[in-house]
C-alpha positions in Angstrom: -23.4 16.1 -35.8 -23.9 13.2 -33.5 -21.1 12.8 -31.1 -18.8 9.7 -31.4 -19.8 6.9 -29.1 -18.2 3.8 -27.7 -19.3 0.5 -28.8 -21.7 -0.9 -26.2 -20.4 -3.5 -24.0 -21.3 -7.1 -25.1 -22.2 -7.8 -21.5 -22.8 -5.1 -18.9 -21.4 -5.7 -15.3 -24.0 -5.2 -12.6 -23.5 -2.3 -10.1 -21.5 -3.1 -7.1 -23.9 -4.6 -4.4 -26.3 -6.1 -7.0 -24.6 -9.5 -6.6 -24.3 -10.7 -3.1 -22.2 -13.9 -2.3 -23.6 -16.8 -0.5 -22.5 -20.3 0.5 -18.8 -21.0 0.3 -18.0 -17.8 -1.5 -19.6 -15.7 1.3 -17.4 -17.6 3.7 -14.3 -17.0 1.6 -14.9 -13.3 1.5 -15.5 -13.2 5.2 -12.1 -15.1 5.8 -10.5 -12.4 3.7 -12.2 -9.6 5.7 -10.9 -11.1 8.8 -7.4 -11.5 7.5 -4.9 -9.1 6.0 -7.4 -7.4 3.8 -9.6 -6.1 6.6 -6.7 -5.2 8.9 -3.6 -3.8 6.9 -4.7 -0.3 7.7 -4.3 -1.1 11.5 -0.6 -2.0 11.5 1.1 -2.1 8.1 2.8 1.4 7.8 2.3 1.6 4.0 -1.5 1.7 4.7 -1.9 2.7 8.3 0.3 5.8 7.7 -0.2 6.2 4.0 0.6 9.5 2.4 -2.9 9.2 0.7 -4.5 9.8 4.1 -2.0 12.3 5.4 0.6 10.1 6.7 4.3 10.2 6.2 4.9 6.7 4.7 4.4 5.5 0.9 2.2 7.8 -1.0 2.3 6.1 -4.5 0.6 3.0 -5.7 0.1 1.0 -2.4 -2.8 3.0 -0.8 -4.9 2.9 -4.1 -4.2 -0.8 -4.6 -5.6 -1.6 -1.1 -8.6 0.7 -1.6 -9.3 -0.8 -4.9 -9.7 -4.3 -3.4 -11.2 -3.5 -0.1 -13.8 -1.4 -1.8 -15.8 -4.1 -3.4 -15.1 -6.4 -0.4 -16.8 -4.0 2.0 -20.0 -3.6 -0.2 -20.2 -7.3 -1.1 -20.2 -8.2 2.5 -22.4 -5.2 3.6 -19.7 -4.8 6.3 -20.3 -1.6 8.1 -16.8 -1.4 9.6 -15.0 -2.0 6.3 -17.3 0.5 4.6 -16.3 3.1 7.3 -12.7 2.6 6.6 -13.3 3.0 2.8 -15.3 6.2 3.3 -12.6 7.5 5.5 -10.0 7.0 2.7 -12.4 8.5 0.0 -13.4 11.5 2.1 -9.8 12.5 2.9 -8.6 12.0 -0.8 -11.5 14.0 -2.2 -11.5 16.7 0.5 -7.7 17.3 -0.4 -8.1 17.5 -4.1 -6.0 20.4 -5.5 -7.4 23.4 -7.3 -5.9 22.2 -10.5 -7.6 18.8 -10.1 -4.5 16.9 -8.7 -5.6 14.1 -6.5 -3.1 12.5 -4.1 -0.4 13.2 -1.6 2.2 14.6 -3.9 2.7 18.4 -3.5 3.3 20.6 -6.6 7.0 21.0 -6.0 7.4 17.2 -6.3 5.4 16.7 -9.5 8.2 17.5 -11.7 9.8 14.3 -10.5 6.9 12.1 -11.9 7.8 12.9 -15.5 4.5 11.5 -16.7 4.5 8.4 -14.5 0.9 9.1 -13.1 0.3 5.4 -12.7 -1.3 5.6 -9.2 -4.2 7.8 -10.6 -5.2 4.8 -12.7 -5.8 2.6 -9.7 -7.5 5.4 -7.9 -10.0 5.9 -10.7 -11.0 2.1 -10.5 -11.7 2.6 -6.8 -13.7 5.9 -7.5 -15.8 4.1 -10.0 -16.6 1.4 -7.5 -17.4 3.9 -4.8 -19.8 5.7 -7.2 -21.5 2.5 -8.0 -22.1 1.5 -4.5 -23.0 4.9 -3.1 -24.2 7.1 -6.0 -22.1 9.9 -4.6 -22.0 12.5 -7.3 -19.1 14.3 -5.6 -16.7 11.5 -7.0 -17.8 12.1 -10.4 -17.0 15.8 -10.3 -13.5 14.9 -8.5 -12.8 12.3 -11.4 -13.7 14.9 -14.1 -11.3 17.5 -12.5 -8.6 14.9 -12.2 -8.9 13.9 -16.0 -9.0 17.5 -17.1 -5.9 18.0 -15.2 -4.2 14.9 -16.8 -5.4 16.2 -20.2 -3.1 19.2 -20.0 -0.3 17.6 -17.9 0.2 14.9 -20.5 0.7 17.5 -23.1 3.8 18.6 -21.1 4.9 15.2 -19.7 3.8 12.3 -21.8 3.3 9.0 -20.2 6.4 7.2 -18.8 7.5 4.4 -16.6 4.7 2.2 -15.3 2.0 4.5 -16.6 3.2 4.1 -20.2 2.9 0.2 -19.9 -0.4 0.4 -18.1 -2.2 3.0 -20.1 -5.3 0.7 -20.8 -6.2 1.0 -17.2 -6.4 4.9 -17.5 -8.5 4.5 -20.7 -10.9 2.1 -18.8 -11.5 5.0 -16.3 -11.8 7.6 -19.0 -14.5 5.4 -20.7 -16.3 4.9 -17.4 -16.7 8.7 -17.0 -17.5 9.3 -20.6 -20.4 6.9 -20.4 -21.8 8.7 -17.4 -21.2 12.3 -18.6 -20.8 12.1 -22.5 -18.0 14.7 -22.7 -16.4 14.3 -26.1 -13.0 15.6 -24.8 -12.8 12.3 -22.9 -12.5 10.3 -26.0 -9.9 12.6 -27.4 -8.0 12.2 -24.0 -8.3 8.4 -24.4 -6.8 8.7 -27.9 -4.0 10.7 -26.6 -3.3 8.2 -23.8 -3.2 5.4 -26.1 -0.9 7.3 -28.5 1.5 7.8 -25.6 1.3 4.3 -24.3 3.4 1.1 -25.1 2.3 -0.8 -28.2 1.2 -4.0 -26.8 -0.3 -5.0 -30.2 3.2 -4.8 -31.8 4.7 -6.5 -28.7 2.6 -9.7 -29.2 2.5 -9.6 -33.0 6.2 -9.9 -33.1 6.9 -11.7 -29.8 10.6 -11.9 -29.0 10.5 -13.7 -25.6 9.8 -17.4 -26.3 11.8 -18.5 -23.2 12.9 -17.3 -19.7 14.4 -13.8 -20.0 18.0 -13.7 -18.8 19.0 -11.3 -16.1 20.1 -8.1 -17.6 17.7 -8.6 -20.6 14.6 -7.8 -18.8 12.5 -4.5 -19.4 9.2 -3.2 -18.8 7.6 -5.1 -21.5 8.7 -8.5 -20.0 7.4 -7.5 -16.5 4.7 -10.1 -15.4 2.2 -7.6 -14.0 2.5 -5.3 -17.0 1.6 -8.2 -19.1 -1.3 -9.3 -16.9 -2.8 -5.9 -17.2 -2.1 -5.7 -20.9 -4.3 -8.6 -21.7 -7.3 -6.2 -21.3 -6.0 -3.7 -23.8 -7.4 -5.2 -27.0 -10.9 -5.1 -25.4 -10.7 -1.7 -23.8 -9.5 -0.1 -27.0 -11.8 -2.0 -29.3 -14.7 -0.1 -27.8 -13.3 3.1 -29.2 -11.5 1.9 -32.4 -14.3 -0.3 -33.6 -11.4 -2.2 -35.3 -12.0 -6.0 -35.3 -8.3 -6.5 -35.3 -8.4 -5.2 -31.8 -11.2 -7.6 -30.7 -9.3 -10.6 -32.2 -5.9 -9.6 -30.5 -7.2 -10.6 -27.0 -7.0 -14.3 -27.9 -3.5 -13.8 -29.5 -2.1 -12.2 -26.4 -3.3 -15.1 -24.2 -2.3 -17.9 -26.7 1.3 -16.5 -27.0 1.7 -16.3 -23.2 0.2 -19.8 -22.9 2.6 -21.2 -25.6 5.8 -19.7 -24.2 5.2 -19.3 -20.4 1.8 -20.8 -19.6 1.1 -22.9 -16.5 -1.4 -25.6 -15.7 -3.3 -23.2 -13.4 -4.1 -20.8 -16.3 -1.6 -18.2 -15.5 1.8 -17.5 -17.0 5.2 -17.4 -15.3 6.8 -14.2 -14.3 9.2 -14.0 -11.4 9.2 -11.1 -12.0 9.8 -11.2 -15.7 8.9 -13.9 -18.3 10.3 -17.2 -17.0 9.4 -19.9 -19.6 7.3 -23.0 -19.1 9.1 -24.5 -16.1 6.6 -24.3 -13.2 9.4 -24.0 -10.7 9.8 -20.5 -11.8 6.6 -19.3 -10.3 4.2 -16.4 -10.9 3.8 -13.3 -8.8 0.6 -12.8 -7.0 -0.1 -9.3 -8.4 -0.1 -10.9 -11.9 -2.8 -13.4 -10.8 -5.3 -10.8 -9.5 -4.6 -8.6 -12.4 -5.0 -11.3 -15.0 -8.4 -12.0 -13.3 -9.5 -8.4 -13.6 -8.3 -8.2 -17.2 -10.5 -11.3 -18.0 -13.5 -9.7 -16.2 -13.0 -6.5 -18.4 -12.6 -8.5 -21.6 -15.8 -10.8 -20.9 -17.8 -7.6 -20.7 -16.2 -6.0 -23.7 -16.2 -9.1 -26.1 -18.8 -11.5 -24.5 -16.5 -14.5 -25.2 -17.4 -17.4 -22.9 -13.8 -19.0 -23.3 -12.4 -15.8 -21.5 -14.8 -16.7 -18.6 -13.5 -20.4 -18.7 -10.0 -18.9 -18.2 -11.2 -16.7 -15.4 -12.6 -19.6 -13.4 -9.5 -21.7 -13.8 -7.3 -19.0 -12.5 -9.8 -18.2 -9.6 -10.2 -21.8 -8.6 -6.6 -22.8 -8.8 -3.9 -20.0 -8.9 -5.7 -17.5 -6.6 -6.2 -19.8 -3.5 -2.9 -21.4 -3.9 -0.9 -18.3 -2.9 -2.6 -17.7 0.4 -2.6 -19.4 3.8 -6.0 -20.7 4.5 -6.8 -17.8 6.9 -5.5 -15.2 4.4 -3.1 -13.8 7.1 -0.1 -14.5 4.9 0.7 -14.8 1.1 3.6 -15.6 -1.3 5.1 -13.2 -3.8 5.7 -16.2 -6.1 3.6 -19.4 -6.3 4.7 -22.4 -8.2 2.5 -24.9 -9.9 4.4 -27.9 -8.6 5.4 -26.6 -5.3 6.0 -29.0 -2.5 8.1 -26.8 -0.3 8.4 -23.1 0.7 11.8 -22.0 1.6 14.5 -19.2 1.3 16.2 -20.2 -1.8 19.8 -19.2 -2.5 20.1 -21.0 -5.8 19.1 -18.1 -8.0 16.1 -20.0 -9.5 14.2 -16.8 -10.3 14.6 -14.3 -13.2 14.9 -11.3 -11.0 13.1 -11.9 -7.7 14.9 -12.5 -4.3 15.4 -15.8 -2.3 12.4 -15.3 0.0 9.9 -14.8 -3.0 7.9 -18.0 -2.3 7.6 -18.1 1.5 4.4 -17.1 3.1 4.5 -13.8 5.0 3.2 -10.2 5.3 5.5 -8.8 2.4 7.9 -11.5 1.1 10.3 -10.2 -1.4 8.5 -6.9 -2.0 5.3 -5.3 -0.7 3.4 -4.5 -4.0 1.4 -7.8 -3.7 0.6 -7.1 0.0 -1.1 -4.0 -1.3 -2.7 -5.4 -4.4 -3.8 -9.0 -3.6 -7.2 -7.9 -2.3 -9.1 -7.4 -5.5 -9.1 -11.1 -6.5 -12.0 -12.7 -4.7 -14.3 -9.5 -4.5 -14.1 -8.7 -8.2 -14.6 -12.3 -9.1 -17.8 -12.2 -7.0 -19.0 -8.9 -8.4 -18.6 -10.2 -12.1 -20.4 -13.6 -11.6 -23.4 -12.3 -13.4 -23.6 -9.5 -16.1 -26.7 -8.0 -18.1 -27.3 -8.9 -21.8 -29.3 -7.1 -24.5 -33.0 -7.5 -24.0 -32.8 -6.9 -20.2 -31.4 -10.4 -19.9 -28.9 -11.9 -17.4 -25.7 -13.9 -18.2 -24.0 -16.4 -15.8 -20.4 -15.6 -16.5 -18.9 -17.8 -13.8 -20.5 -20.1 -11.2 -20.5 -19.7 -7.5 -23.1 -19.5 -4.8 -24.8 -16.1 -4.8 -27.9 -13.9 -5.2 -28.6 -11.3 -7.7 -31.1 -8.5 -7.3 -32.1 -6.5 -10.3 -34.9 -5.5 -12.5 -36.2 -6.5 -15.8 -39.3 -5.0 -17.6 -39.9 -2.9 -14.6 -40.3 -6.0 -12.4 -38.0 -7.0 -9.4 -36.0 -10.0 -10.3 -34.1 -12.2 -7.9 -31.7 -14.9 -9.0 -30.3 -17.4 -6.4 -27.5 -19.7 -7.3 -26.9 -22.8 -5.0 -24.1 -25.0 -5.9 -21.0 -26.9 -4.6 -19.4 -26.0 -7.9 -16.4 -26.3 -8.8 -16.4 -29.5 -6.7 -19.8 -30.5 -7.8 -21.4 -30.6 -11.3 -24.8 -29.4 -10.5 -25.8 -25.8 -10.4 -29.2 -24.9 -9.2 -30.5 -21.4 -10.3 -33.8 -20.1 -8.8 -35.4 -17.1 -10.7 -38.0 -15.2 -8.8 -40.0 -12.5 -10.6 -42.8 -10.3 -9.0 -45.5 -10.5 -11.8 -44.2 -11.5 -15.2 -41.1 -10.3 -17.1 -39.8 -11.3 -20.5 -36.0 -11.7 -20.7 -33.3 -14.2 -21.7 -31.1 -16.2 -19.2 -27.7 -16.9 -20.7 -25.8 -20.0 -19.1 -22.2 -20.3 -19.8 -21.3 -23.8 -20.9 -17.6 -24.4 -20.3 -15.5 -25.6 -23.3 -14.5 -28.7 -21.3 -17.9 -30.0 -20.8 -19.3 -32.1 -23.8 -22.5 -33.4 -22.1 -24.1 -30.3 -20.3 -27.8 -30.3 -19.7 -30.3 -27.6 -18.8 -33.6 -28.3 -17.3 -36.1 -25.4 -16.8 -39.0 -26.0 -14.3 -40.7 -29.4 -14.9 -39.4 -29.5 -18.6 -37.2 -32.3 -19.7 -33.5 -31.6 -19.8 -32.0 -30.4 -23.2 -28.5 -30.6 -24.2 -26.3 -27.5 -24.1 -23.3 -26.9 -26.5 -19.9 -26.5 -25.0 -17.9 -23.2 -25.3 -21.0 -21.0 -25.7 -23.8 -19.4 -23.8 -27.0 -21.4 -23.7 -29.9 -19.0 -24.0 -33.1 -19.5 -22.3 -35.6 -16.9 -23.6 -38.8 -16.9 -21.4 -41.6 -15.2 -19.8 -40.6 -15.6 -16.2 -43.1 -15.2 -13.4 -43.3 -16.4 -9.8 -40.5 -18.9 -9.0 -38.8 -21.0 -11.5 -35.9 -23.5 -10.9 -33.2 -23.9 -13.6 -30.9 -26.9 -13.2 -27.6 -26.9 -15.0 -25.5 -30.0 -15.1 -21.9 -30.0 -16.3 -20.6 -33.5 -16.0 -16.8 -33.3 -15.2 -14.7 -36.0 -17.0 -11.1 -36.1 -15.8 -8.6 -35.0 -18.5 -4.8 -35.5 -18.7 -2.5 -32.8 -20.1 1.2 -33.2 -21.0 3.2 -30.4 -20.0 6.8 -29.2 -19.3 9.5 -32.0 -19.5 6.7 -34.6 -20.2 5.1 -34.0 -16.8 1.3 -34.7 -16.4 -1.4 -32.3 -15.2 -4.8 -33.8 -14.2 -7.9 -31.7 -14.5 -11.5 -32.2 -13.7 -14.0 -29.4 -14.6 -12.4 -26.1 -13.9 -9.9 -27.7 -11.2 -6.3 -28.9 -11.6 -5.7 -31.7 -9.3 -2.9 -31.7 -6.6 -1.5 -34.3 -4.4 -2.2 -33.8 -0.8 1.0 -32.5 0.9 1.6 -32.5 4.6 2.2 -29.3 6.6 5.1 -28.1 8.9 4.8 -24.4 9.4 7.8 -22.7 11.0 8.4 -19.0 11.9 11.6 -18.1 10.2 11.7 -14.2 11.0 9.5 -11.3 11.9 6.6 -11.2 14.3 2.9 -11.8 14.1 0.7 -8.6 13.6 -0.7 -7.5 17.0 -4.4 -7.9 15.7 -3.7 -11.6 14.8 -6.1 -13.6 17.1 -6.0 -17.1 15.6 
């Protein structure tokens, strides 16, 4: 009997390293590497002395969070120093794997206290998958398999609880990754077990009971903003195994529900740290921004829906940069779409966060975002292009980059030169050694009614919005493709009859003056600005 198989991805992400950032995106990633992301392990105790590398400090989620973001950053930049840091972490973690398959700093005598909340393993599996993509290290595959075999038996005794119960789709994502590499049928059975023990997000959104800000004392794990940002990927992740079209359709329902009740002009939803309604003054936690982006990247791959990529760009170009200082040496816990001042607030504006949640610092309010913020830009960059059926290439999001891959056994190089999202012209140069037949899919945003595509010396042709414009062709030598996406300003009425002005994927903001003041703490010793 043929073994059960997962539905193939609608679009297949390229291996880490196949896409290299250029232009403004390369500059942005370098800023990140020179900021907190590249230096936290030198001074922040939760990383510098993490239990994951033999230290005595935090040994739960923060080490894997940092590793999961710095891993793609190191390999996108080809940064030898960052790669050495990543390898040091991976080597230590894998060398200290327990005989039973346990990975991590928690000794056997403390495992009883976990009671099934094995959430940090889910993050670690993401980093392990990235490391395997970048290095082809087979040892990590064996370590991942031993870990999952351990979990298979562990969860029979201690079912998922706590954070793990609400974030189960991230574990299934790791299980599916290993299944596609090894074909072990037991992995699909494990995925079904995990899903059965996890929180029912489908029921949560089918009967949504939180149309407004959740009052203090009424919050729960289902109203927590990061849990929801991670849950957005759940329908697409499970659809591959269930083959149920209801799962496929649910992703849109999740997003539409959050938009209707808690949505913001920047594409995210409020959560400070729980559902907070439509008032932009409530803010959104940084962890939720980067996790929402990752969920969308997973969903685009699983479902191939270009509207999901529209949302990914909107969040990447608006919500993500808004929550960092320009040099990425400080960040907010909560960002506010209408924010004109950052201050320590004693007026209890937040659903559950503290008064310092919107100031910029090393770890304002709580350190989880300090550990988790790093994945935003690198994973966006590594998902700009994906593979289609017929050995084709799909432009999922637009930013300057270079793709190196193969089609028809021929080396292919795709170079994107653009000032997008500020400019409306995107130049895509396709170079092929010899001749190769494959389609080029270009995402046409839903907001663009007059897009045009010109291939080589051919006359431009119109391209329909909210779809992929497909260019099937025998490619040979060098061919330039010009995509124009005229950006007409749009006005949107929002909370209390306020107005948001958009142009292309950008939400406009008034220029606000700056007056930065140190209100506590000290600068890290590696700060050299």
